C-alpha positions as CSV (number, residue, x, y, z in Angstrom):
1,M,6.6,-129.8,47.9
2,R,6.1,-126.1,48.5
3,E,3.7,-123.6,47.1
4,H,5.0,-121.2,44.4
5,Q,3.3,-117.8,44.0
6,F,3.0,-116.9,40.3
7,D,2.1,-113.2,40.2
8,G,0.7,-111.4,37.1
9,L,2.8,-108.3,36.3
10,V,0.6,-105.2,35.9
11,G,0.6,-104.2,32.2
12,P,1.3,-100.8,30.6
13,T,-2.4,-100.2,29.8
14,H,-3.6,-100.6,33.3
15,H,-6.7,-98.3,33.4
16,Y,-10.1,-97.8,35.1
17,A,-13.0,-98.5,32.8
18,G,-15.4,-100.2,35.2
19,L,-15.7,-103.3,33.0
20,S,-16.4,-105.8,35.7
21,L,-20.1,-105.9,36.6
22,G,-20.5,-107.0,40.3
23,N,-17.0,-105.7,41.2
24,L,-17.8,-102.7,43.2
25,A,-14.3,-101.2,43.3
26,S,-14.0,-101.6,39.5
27,Q,-17.3,-99.8,38.9
28,S,-16.8,-97.1,41.4
29,H,-13.5,-95.9,39.9
30,A,-14.7,-96.1,36.3
31,G,-13.3,-93.1,34.3
32,D,-10.6,-92.2,36.8
33,S,-7.1,-91.7,35.5
34,S,-4.7,-94.5,36.4
35,N,-0.9,-94.7,37.0
36,P,0.3,-97.9,35.4
37,R,3.9,-97.3,36.5
38,A,3.0,-97.0,40.2
39,A,0.6,-100.0,40.0
40,A,3.2,-102.2,38.4
41,L,5.9,-101.2,40.9
42,Q,3.5,-101.9,43.8
43,G,3.0,-105.4,42.3
44,V,6.8,-105.9,42.1
45,H,7.2,-104.7,45.7
46,K,4.6,-107.2,46.8
47,M,6.5,-110.0,45.0
48,K,9.7,-108.9,46.7
49,R,8.1,-109.0,50.1
50,V,6.7,-112.6,49.5
51,R,10.2,-113.7,48.4
52,A,11.8,-111.9,51.4
53,V,9.8,-114.1,53.9
54,G,11.0,-117.2,52.2
55,V,8.2,-118.1,49.9
56,A,8.9,-119.1,46.3
57,Q,7.9,-116.3,43.9
58,A,7.5,-116.3,40.2
59,V,6.3,-113.9,37.5
60,L,3.8,-114.1,34.7
61,P,4.1,-111.4,32.0
62,P,1.4,-109.0,30.9
63,Q,-0.5,-109.5,27.7
64,P,-0.3,-107.4,24.5
65,R,-2.8,-104.6,24.8
66,P,-4.7,-103.0,23.3
67,S,-5.5,-106.3,21.5
68,L,-5.6,-105.4,17.8
69,A,-6.5,-109.1,17.1
70,A,-9.7,-108.6,19.2
71,L,-10.6,-105.4,17.5
72,E,-10.1,-107.0,14.1
73,R,-12.4,-109.8,15.1
74,L,-15.0,-107.2,16.1
75,G,-15.0,-105.7,12.6
76,F,-12.4,-102.9,12.8
77,T,-10.2,-102.7,9.8
78,G,-7.5,-100.6,8.3
79,S,-4.2,-99.4,9.8
80,E,-3.6,-99.9,13.5
81,E,-4.0,-96.2,14.1
82,A,-7.3,-96.2,12.2
83,M,-8.6,-99.2,14.0
84,L,-7.9,-97.7,17.4
85,L,-9.4,-94.3,16.5
86,R,-12.5,-95.8,15.0
87,A,-13.1,-98.1,18.0
88,L,-12.8,-95.0,20.3
89,N,-15.3,-93.1,18.3
90,E,-17.8,-95.8,17.5
91,A,-17.5,-98.3,20.3
92,P,-15.4,-97.1,23.2
93,A,-16.5,-99.9,25.5
94,L,-14.9,-102.4,23.1
95,L,-11.7,-100.4,23.0
96,H,-11.6,-100.4,26.8
97,A,-12.1,-104.1,26.8
98,A,-9.4,-104.7,24.2
99,G,-7.0,-102.5,26.3
100,S,-7.7,-104.0,29.7
101,A,-4.7,-105.1,31.7
102,S,-6.8,-107.6,33.7
103,S,-4.5,-110.6,33.1
104,M,-2.6,-109.1,36.1
105,W,-5.1,-110.9,38.3
106,A,-3.4,-114.3,37.9
107,A,-5.8,-116.0,40.4
108,N,-8.1,-116.2,37.4
109,A,-5.5,-117.5,35.0
110,A,-6.1,-121.2,35.7
111,T,-6.9,-123.9,38.3
112,V,-3.9,-125.9,39.5
113,V,-3.7,-129.3,41.1
114,P,-0.3,-130.6,42.4
115,S,1.2,-133.9,41.2
116,C,0.7,-135.6,44.6
117,D,-3.1,-135.1,44.3
118,A,-3.5,-136.2,40.6
119,Q,-3.9,-139.9,39.7
120,D,-1.2,-139.6,36.9
121,E,1.2,-137.9,39.3
122,R,1.6,-134.8,37.1
123,V,0.9,-131.2,37.9
124,H,-2.4,-130.3,36.2
125,I,-3.2,-126.8,35.0
126,V,-6.6,-125.8,33.4
127,P,-6.6,-122.3,32.0
128,A,-9.8,-120.5,32.8
129,N,-12.1,-119.6,29.9
130,L,-13.4,-116.4,31.7
131,V,-16.4,-116.2,29.4
132,S,-18.5,-114.2,31.8
133,L,-16.8,-110.9,30.8
134,L,-15.6,-109.8,27.4
135,H,-12.3,-108.2,28.5
136,R,-11.3,-111.2,30.5
137,S,-12.3,-113.7,27.8
138,L,-9.6,-112.1,25.6
139,E,-6.9,-113.4,28.0
140,T,-7.5,-117.1,27.5
141,S,-5.4,-117.8,24.4
142,S,-2.3,-115.9,25.5
143,T,-2.6,-117.3,29.1
144,E,-2.5,-120.8,27.6
145,Q,0.5,-120.0,25.4
146,V,2.5,-118.6,28.3
147,L,1.6,-121.5,30.6
148,R,2.6,-124.0,28.0
149,R,5.9,-122.2,27.6
150,I,6.6,-122.3,31.3
151,F,5.2,-125.8,32.1
152,A,6.5,-127.4,28.9
153,D,7.9,-130.6,30.4
154,D,5.0,-133.0,29.7
155,T,6.5,-135.7,31.9
156,R,5.8,-133.5,34.9
157,F,3.1,-131.1,33.8
158,R,-0.1,-131.2,31.9
159,V,-1.5,-127.9,30.7
160,H,-5.1,-128.6,29.5
161,A,-7.0,-126.6,26.9
162,P,-9.6,-124.3,28.6
163,L,-13.1,-125.6,29.0
164,P,-15.4,-124.9,26.0
165,G,-16.2,-121.2,26.0
166,C,-20.0,-121.2,26.8
167,D,-22.2,-119.9,29.5
168,A,-22.9,-123.3,30.9
169,L,-19.2,-123.9,31.5
170,A,-18.1,-120.5,32.7
171,D,-14.9,-121.0,34.6
172,E,-13.1,-118.3,36.6
173,G,-10.1,-120.3,37.6
174,A,-8.4,-120.6,41.0
175,A,-10.3,-117.6,42.5
176,N,-13.0,-120.2,43.3
177,H,-10.7,-123.1,44.3
178,T,-8.9,-123.8,47.6
179,R,-6.7,-126.8,48.4
180,L,-6.8,-127.8,52.1
181,V,-4.7,-130.6,53.6
182,A,-4.4,-131.8,57.2
183,G,-2.0,-134.7,57.8
184,D,-2.8,-137.3,55.2
185,K,-6.3,-135.9,54.5
186,L,-7.1,-133.7,51.6
187,V,-10.0,-131.6,50.3
188,H,-10.1,-129.5,47.1
189,L,-12.9,-127.0,47.8
190,F,-14.5,-125.6,44.6
191,G,-16.9,-122.7,45.0
192,W,-19.6,-122.1,42.4
193,G,-22.3,-119.6,41.9
194,R,-24.9,-121.1,39.6
195,C,-25.8,-124.4,37.9
196,A,-27.9,-125.5,34.9
197,E,-30.9,-127.0,36.7
198,R,-31.7,-124.0,38.9
199,P,-32.7,-120.4,38.2
200,A,-30.2,-117.7,38.7
201,P,-29.7,-117.4,42.5
202,T,-28.7,-113.8,42.7
203,S,-30.9,-110.7,42.2
204,V,-28.3,-107.8,41.9
205,F,-25.2,-109.2,40.2
206,P,-24.7,-112.3,38.1
207,A,-23.1,-115.4,39.5
208,R,-20.1,-116.3,37.3
209,Q,-18.7,-119.7,38.1
210,T,-20.9,-122.7,37.2
211,R,-21.1,-125.9,39.1
212,E,-20.7,-127.8,35.8
213,A,-17.4,-126.0,35.1
214,S,-16.0,-126.8,38.6
215,S,-16.9,-130.5,38.1
216,A,-15.2,-130.6,34.7
217,V,-12.1,-129.0,36.1
218,A,-11.9,-131.5,38.9
219,R,-12.3,-134.4,36.5
220,S,-9.7,-133.0,34.1
221,C,-7.2,-132.7,36.9
222,Q,-7.7,-136.4,37.8
223,L,-8.7,-135.8,41.3
224,V,-10.2,-138.7,43.1
225,S,-13.8,-138.1,43.9
226,G,-13.3,-138.3,47.7
227,A,-10.9,-135.3,47.5
228,V,-13.5,-133.0,45.8
229,L,-16.0,-130.8,47.6
230,L,-18.3,-128.6,45.5
231,W,-20.1,-125.9,47.5
232,Q,-22.3,-123.0,46.4
233,Q,-21.4,-119.4,47.0
234,D,-23.9,-117.5,49.1
235,P,-26.0,-115.3,46.8
236,R,-26.0,-112.6,49.5
237,G,-22.3,-112.5,49.2
238,I,-22.3,-112.2,45.4
239,D,-25.0,-109.5,45.5
240,A,-22.8,-107.6,48.0
241,G,-19.9,-107.6,45.5
242,A,-18.2,-110.9,46.3
243,F,-18.0,-112.0,42.7
244,H,-15.4,-114.7,43.4
245,T,-15.0,-117.1,46.4
246,D,-11.6,-115.4,47.2
247,V,-13.4,-112.2,48.1
248,L,-14.9,-113.8,51.2
249,A,-12.7,-116.9,51.9
250,V,-9.0,-117.8,51.9
251,G,-7.3,-121.0,52.9
252,C,-3.9,-122.6,53.1
253,G,-2.8,-125.9,54.6
254,S,-5.3,-126.9,57.3
255,L,-6.6,-123.4,57.9
256,L,-9.7,-121.8,56.2
257,L,-10.8,-118.2,56.9
258,L,-14.2,-117.3,55.7
259,H,-17.1,-114.9,56.1
260,E,-20.4,-116.4,57.2
261,H,-21.9,-115.3,53.8
262,A,-19.1,-116.8,51.7
263,F,-21.0,-120.0,51.1
264,I,-24.6,-121.1,51.6
265,E,-25.1,-123.1,54.8
266,G,-21.7,-122.1,56.0
267,S,-22.0,-123.9,59.3
268,R,-22.7,-127.2,57.5
269,L,-19.6,-126.6,55.3
270,V,-17.5,-126.1,58.4
271,T,-18.8,-129.4,59.8
272,E,-18.2,-131.2,56.5
273,L,-14.6,-129.9,56.3
274,G,-14.0,-131.0,59.9
275,A,-15.4,-134.5,59.1
276,R,-13.1,-134.8,56.1
277,L,-10.0,-133.3,57.4
278,G,-10.1,-134.2,61.1
279,D,-9.1,-132.5,64.2
280,L,-5.9,-131.0,62.6
281,S,-8.1,-128.6,60.5
282,R,-9.4,-125.2,61.6
283,C,-12.0,-122.8,60.2
284,V,-12.2,-119.2,61.5
285,V,-15.5,-117.6,60.6
286,A,-16.3,-113.9,60.6
287,T,-19.9,-113.2,61.4
288,N,-21.7,-110.4,59.6
289,A,-22.0,-108.6,62.9
290,E,-18.3,-108.7,63.5
291,L,-17.3,-107.9,59.9
292,P,-20.2,-106.5,57.8
293,L,-20.3,-107.6,54.1
294,A,-19.8,-104.1,53.0
295,D,-16.5,-103.9,54.9
296,A,-15.4,-107.3,53.8
297,V,-15.9,-106.3,50.2
298,S,-14.4,-102.9,50.4
299,A,-11.3,-103.8,52.5
300,Y,-10.7,-107.3,51.1
301,P,-9.3,-109.0,54.3
302,F,-10.1,-112.4,52.8
303,N,-8.3,-111.5,49.6
304,S,-5.1,-111.6,51.6
305,Q,-2.4,-114.0,50.7
306,L,-2.1,-116.7,53.3
307,V,1.4,-118.1,52.7
308,S,3.3,-120.9,54.3
309,L,6.7,-119.9,55.7
310,P,9.8,-122.1,55.8
311,N,9.3,-122.6,59.5
312,G,5.9,-124.1,58.9
313,K,4.0,-121.1,60.2
314,L,1.6,-119.1,58.1
315,R,1.6,-115.3,57.4
316,L,-1.2,-113.1,56.2
317,L,-0.2,-110.5,53.5
318,A,-3.2,-108.2,53.5
319,P,-4.0,-105.0,51.6
320,K,-3.5,-101.7,53.3
321,E,-7.2,-101.1,53.0
322,S,-7.8,-103.9,55.6
323,E,-5.5,-102.1,58.1
324,E,-7.5,-98.9,57.6
325,N,-10.8,-100.6,58.1
326,T,-11.5,-101.1,61.8
327,A,-13.7,-104.2,61.4
328,A,-11.4,-105.9,58.9
329,R,-8.3,-105.2,60.9
330,R,-9.8,-106.5,64.1
331,F,-10.8,-109.7,62.4
332,L,-7.3,-110.3,61.1
333,E,-5.9,-109.5,64.5
334,R,-8.3,-112.1,66.0
335,V,-7.1,-114.7,63.5
336,V,-3.5,-114.1,64.6
337,A,-4.5,-114.2,68.3
338,E,-6.6,-117.3,68.1
339,T,-4.6,-119.6,65.8
340,D,-1.2,-121.1,66.4
341,D,-0.7,-121.4,62.7
342,V,-0.7,-117.7,61.7
343,S,2.3,-115.9,63.1
344,A,1.6,-112.4,61.8
345,V,-0.3,-110.1,59.4
346,E,1.6,-107.7,57.2
347,Y,-0.2,-104.9,55.2
348,L,0.9,-104.2,51.6
349,D,0.1,-101.3,49.3
350,V,-1.5,-102.6,46.1
351,K,-3.8,-99.6,45.7
352,G,-3.5,-99.6,41.9
353,S,-4.9,-103.1,41.8
354,M,-7.4,-102.5,44.6
355,R,-9.0,-99.6,42.8
356,N,-9.9,-102.0,40.1
357,G,-11.2,-104.7,42.5
358,G,-8.2,-106.9,43.0
359,G,-6.2,-107.5,46.2
360,P,-3.0,-109.4,47.0
361,A,-4.6,-112.8,46.4
362,C,-6.1,-111.8,43.1
363,L,-2.6,-111.0,41.8
364,R,-1.2,-114.5,42.3
365,L,-1.8,-118.0,41.1
366,R,-0.7,-120.7,43.6
367,V,1.3,-123.6,42.1
368,P,2.5,-126.3,44.5
369,L,5.7,-127.8,43.1
370,T,8.4,-130.3,44.2
371,D,12.0,-129.2,43.9
372,D,12.4,-131.3,40.7
373,E,9.3,-129.7,39.2
374,S,10.4,-126.2,40.1
375,A,13.8,-126.9,38.4
376,A,12.0,-128.1,35.3
377,L,10.1,-124.8,34.7
378,G,10.7,-123.1,31.4
379,G,12.2,-119.6,31.1
380,R,13.6,-117.6,34.0
381,V,10.4,-116.8,35.8
382,M,11.5,-117.3,39.4
383,L,12.1,-114.0,41.0
384,D,15.6,-113.2,42.1
385,D,17.6,-110.0,42.7
386,R,18.5,-109.7,39.0
387,L,15.0,-110.2,37.8
388,E,13.6,-107.7,40.3
389,S,16.0,-105.1,39.1
390,E,15.3,-105.8,35.4
391,L,11.6,-105.5,35.9
392,E,11.8,-102.3,37.8
393,V,14.1,-100.7,35.1
394,I,11.6,-101.7,32.4
395,I,8.6,-100.4,34.3
396,N,10.3,-97.1,35.1
397,R,11.5,-96.6,31.5
398,R,8.5,-97.9,29.5
399,Y,5.3,-97.4,31.6
400,R,3.4,-94.1,31.8
401,D,2.6,-92.5,35.1
402,R,-0.8,-91.3,34.0
403,L,-3.4,-93.0,31.7
404,S,-6.9,-91.9,30.7
405,L,-9.4,-93.9,28.8
406,N,-8.9,-91.9,25.6
407,D,-5.2,-92.7,25.7
408,L,-6.0,-96.3,24.6
409,A,-6.5,-95.0,21.1
410,D,-3.0,-93.5,21.1
411,P,-0.8,-95.6,18.6
412,Q,2.2,-94.5,20.6
413,L,0.8,-96.3,23.7
414,L,0.5,-99.5,21.6
415,E,4.1,-99.2,20.5
416,E,5.2,-98.5,24.1
417,S,3.3,-101.5,25.3
418,R,4.8,-103.8,22.8
419,T,8.3,-102.6,23.6
420,A,7.7,-103.2,27.3
421,L,6.3,-106.6,26.8
422,D,9.1,-107.6,24.5
423,E,11.7,-106.6,27.1
424,I,9.7,-108.3,29.9
425,T,9.3,-111.6,28.1
426,Q,13.0,-111.6,27.2
427,A,13.9,-110.9,30.9
428,L,11.7,-113.8,31.9
429,G,13.4,-116.0,29.3
430,L,10.2,-116.8,27.5
431,G,11.4,-115.7,24.1
432,S,8.8,-114.6,21.4
433,V,5.7,-116.0,23.0
434,Y,3.2,-113.4,21.6
435,E,2.1,-113.0,18.0
436,F,3.4,-109.5,17.6
437,Q,6.9,-110.8,18.5
438,Q,6.7,-113.6,16.1
439,A,5.6,-111.4,13.3
């Protein structure tokens, strides 16, 4: 079994509307003009680098945006052009939500459990309901459709329906889930921010993931109870802008990197992981003195991809912002120096995503698969030379190099987006997966 990285391709309507409360980068760049073409090419380049170091890399397509179906449900009627213009004039925030390209952050697409961990020996995939934010909640239906098309073999895969869309079961996907394994010992660490029986723990920004949702996902994936560890996020981290666990923690294999304010009682968590995983496991903790929360949130060193190479070593693929931030860079250098597992850190330019609050790890969904399971995937989603070239041609031909918020009401942008998505889904061998294609 090896871990496949499924990256969300940046969509043609990538823009900065500041829609994500608690995501400081998203809010600080609200209203800026974006460059969808550059952002998408940065994402493809990151995928190429992951593939180049010997890691299995796959692609998830963007979603149709602006979503006319969402605007219609919100009471906008008439022609497509009339709906877009009325939404811009009467409720621009709704238009910005309907036009968001946030499905690019595939770490929130679902939670995945490999077949070797599930009691029925199938890969389990639970699409996230993302009810905490309007623009993200619009992704759920299309995400489920795409995942069912790719993981269609029900003898090997089980794609669940998302959890019921309610505040008590708010689920943000794999951004709050880490699988750790040391020898024959296993822990699925689920981070959560709030639960039903306690008042809201944060004072500045809302906690998104609920404990009840994490428990429900673990049950749905048929994990044995001894493999599940639910642990609360530190409210100080959330209030500093760490809206998901993966802003302050990242793990792979037997190694977990975390900030001391990633979870409450972090030292007790480290002790518990050591007891469950044994001497083969390792946790590297950044203190707030070494790496202040503000630096961790702005530079995203913990939102690096920690990937397993064919030689068994790990590599950190970090955002350029971590290289440019002294505290973040020194921490990552310490990780390489102090651990035998991590061979190197490489810095990647994903600035288009980072300006909206998503680093390298946000852009990918980790899916551990055996060779047989990988061969059973639907479509042609595994990245190779041909697919790289096809995606770059589509992006250069169909994506704009500048986009402002008002452009979302341009009916020509809608047509450009549909044309690009039609070509992308055909390149991925997914056929007509979206409603506009089927119509």
